[in-house]
N, C-alpha and C positions, 0 to 999 in steps of 0.2 A: 905678738903673743906666741910664746914657745909652743904651747899645747892647744892652739886654737881649735883644731879639728876635733879633738877628743873632749875638750872641756866646754866648748861653745857651740860649734857647728853640729856635732853629733847629738847633744841633748835637744837642740832645736829640731833636728831631723826626726828624732824619736817622737817628739811631741806631735809633729805633723803626721807621721805614720799612724800613731795611735788615734789621732783625731779622725784620720781617714777610716780606720777600723770602726770607730764610733758612728761615722756617717752611714755605714752599711748595716747598722744594727737598728732593729725596731723591737717593740714589745713582743712581736711574734717570734723573734729570734730567741727570746728567753722562754716563751711558751713551748718552744721545741724541746726544751729539757724534759718536759712531761710527755711530748709526742714521741720522742726517740730515747727513752731511758736506757734501753739495753745498748744501743749503739754509742750513746754518749758515755756510758759507764766503761765500755770496752776502750773507747778512745782515750778516756782519762787514765785508765790503767796503762795503756801503751805509752802515753805521754809522760805520766808522773812516776811510773814504776819501771817499766821495761827500758825506756830510753836512758835514765840515769844509771841503771845497772849495767847496761851495755857500754856506756861511756866509761865507767870505772873499769870494766873488764878490758876494753881496748887500751885505756891509759896504762893499766898494769902490764900489758904485753907489748906496748908500742916502742919501748926503748927511748922515749922522749925525755927531755929534761923536766924536772918537777914543775916549773912554771907552765910549760906546755901541757902537762898532764892535768893540772888544775884548770887551765883554759878549756880543755876538752870537756871536762865535767860541767863547767859553767854554761857552755852551749846547751848541754842536755838539760840543765836545770831551768832554762828559760822557756816561756810559753811558745806556742806556734807563731809563725810569722804572719804579718798582715797580708802577704801575697797568697796565702793558702786558699782563701775564699775566691780570689780571682782565678787562680789556677783550676780550682774545682769547677768553677763556672765554665771555663774553657773546655774542660774534659768531661762536661756533663755529669759531674758528681753531685753529691747532696750538699748544696751550698748552705742550706739552713743548718745542717749538722756541723759543717765546717765552721761557720760563724759562731755557733753555740759553743763549740769546743774551744775556739780561740778566746772568747769572752770569759768562759769559766776558768780556763787555764791562767788567764791574766790575773784573776783574783787569787787563785790558789797559790801561784808562784810568789806572791807577795811574802808569804811565810816560808815557802820551801826553798827559795833561792839562797837566803843566808845560811840555812841549816845545811843544805847539800854542799854549798861552797866551803863552809867551815870544815866539814868532814873531809873534803878533798884537800884543803890546806894542811890539815893535821896529818893526813895519810901520806901525802907526797912531799911536803916541805918540812915536816917534823913538828912535834908538839911545841918546840921552843921557838918557832918562827914568830917574828914580830908582826906579821901580816895577819889580820883577822877582819871579819865582816860583821860589825855589830848588828844584831837582829832588828831592833826598833828603828835605828837610823836608816838601815837598808829598806825596811818596809816603807818608811816615809819617803825616801828618795825614789824608790821604784813606783810608788803610788803617784807621786807628783809627775813622773815621767810617762806613766802608762794609763792608770785608771782615771785620773782627772781629765786628761785630754780626750780619752775615749768617751767618758761621760758627757763632756762638752759636745762631742760629735753627735751623740745620741740626742741631746737636747736640741741641737741645731737642726737635726733631721725632723724632730717632732714638731717644733714650732716654726721653723723656716724651711719647710720641705722643698720648696722651689729652689732656694739657694743651695741646699744640701745636694739635690740632684744635679744642679749645674756644676758643683764642685767635684763630684765623684769622678767624672771622666778625666778632667785634667790631673787630678790627684793620682790616677793610675800611672801617669807618666812622671809626675813630679816626685812621687815617693821613691821609686827605684833610682831616679837620677840623683836625688839628694844623698841616698845611701851610697851610691857608687862614688860620688865626690868625697864623702866622709871616709870611705875605705881607702881611696887613693891618697887622700891627704894624710891619713894616719901612716900609711906605708912609706910615702916618699918625703914627707916633711917632718914627721915626728920620730921615725925610726932612724937610728944612727947607723951609718955604714951600709950603704945600699947593697953591696955585694953579699954581706952577711944576711941581710934581710931576704934577698932573693933565694939564698940557700935554705934559710929557715922556712921560707914560704913553701918551697918544693918538698921539704922534709915533712911538712904538715898536711900535704895533699892527701896521701893515702890513709892516715889515721882518720881524717875528717871524712873521707870517702867511705871507709868501712862503717863509720858511725851513721852516716846518711843512708847508705844502702841497707845496713842492718836494721835501722829504725823503720824504714819503709817496708822492708820484707817482714820484719817482726810484727808490725802493725797489721799487715795483710793476713799473716798466718793466725794472729790472735782473732781477727774477724772471722776467719774460717772456722777456728775452734769453737767460737760461740755462735756459729751459723748465721752470721749476718749476710744480708744480700750483697751482690757484687758491687753495687754503687756505693754502699756504706763502707765496704772493705777498701775500695779505692780512695774514698774520701779520707778515711782514717790514716791510710798510708801516707798520703800527701801532707796531711796535717802534722803528722809526727816527723816527717822528713824535712819540712820547712820550719826551721827555728827562727826566733826573733834575734837575728844576729846583731842588730843595732843595740838591743838591750844588753846582750852579752858583752859587747864592746864597752858600753857605758859602765857596767859593773866592773869590768876588768881594768879599764883605763882611768876611770874617775874614782870609783869607790875603793878599788884596791891599788890604784896607781901602778899598774903593771903592764908595760907595753908588750912583753912576750905573751901574756895571757890574752890580751886584746887581739894580737896577731892571729891566734887560733880562730877566733870568731870571724876575723876578716877573711881568712882562707875558706872557712865553712860557707860564709855568705856569698863568696865569689862564684861558686859553681852549683850550689844546691837547687837553684831554680831550674837549671837546665836538666839536672839528673831527675828531679821530680817530674818534669814534663815528660821525659823519656820513659820513666817508670809508669806514669799514669797512662800514656799512650799505649804502652805494652800491655798493661792490665786491661785497658778498655778494649783493645782488639782481641785479647784472649777471651774476655767475657762475651763479646759479640760472636766469636767463633763457637763458644760453648752453647750459647742460646740458639744459634743457627743449627748446630749439630743436634741439639735436643729436639727442636721443632721438626727437623727432618726425620729423626728416628721415630718420633711420635706419629708422624703422618704415614708411616709404613704400615 
């Protein structure tokens, strides 16, 4: 099969990832919406408003081809990645806030992905382009790939909690492994001309890096502006910086049938976990230093 990785393997991977997200959700996760309304509101603004605007700005000034510009915006239109909760747990962030933001974003982006993507298509590829993303069809496809498996994970955790807990640990290794295989398969087996792909890959690194760092930095500054605590600021930064690259690849390669757009998401997903870890560690240490300095000054 010519496009096995994008049309078969990637959708299966996305379903597994979203089911893994569902396994980490409980009713308490949704009650956190009311426990942390300010933090969740700031996180949603960072994810749904700041990130797409940043993507459009970078795309405008990147000098990339139109398809790559659209691909950059598609990344920003997608919800946070499934690994954000795990990373926030490792960095001692607010895991409940992270999971709540991921779940809420997954619902909201059902509607926003086709609208934002169509704006990008018209802006960068021209109003006369034959490529478009039908709203209702996209909502259905994205729901089947994200919301349905996530809901199945929630139900599995609720009624078969022992099996859900047993599956959580291996899924932490299975999910990134499947995603890495999908990335490599799309690059090496579905992209034509490996030399050209290598050059394109490198040309996309810096625009994606600016988007990733700008998103995390902007999320952190937004948290400062609204006087959120240091833990919530770090959590929002990681959540905004780790996008659901697998969904972006699915939208690009399957719904839009564009390999160049999908390559943008592949590049983004290839390094953002590392940059989010480094950013989170840096913020965590800065927060520890500030707390130490504050306690020391108060003790004088």
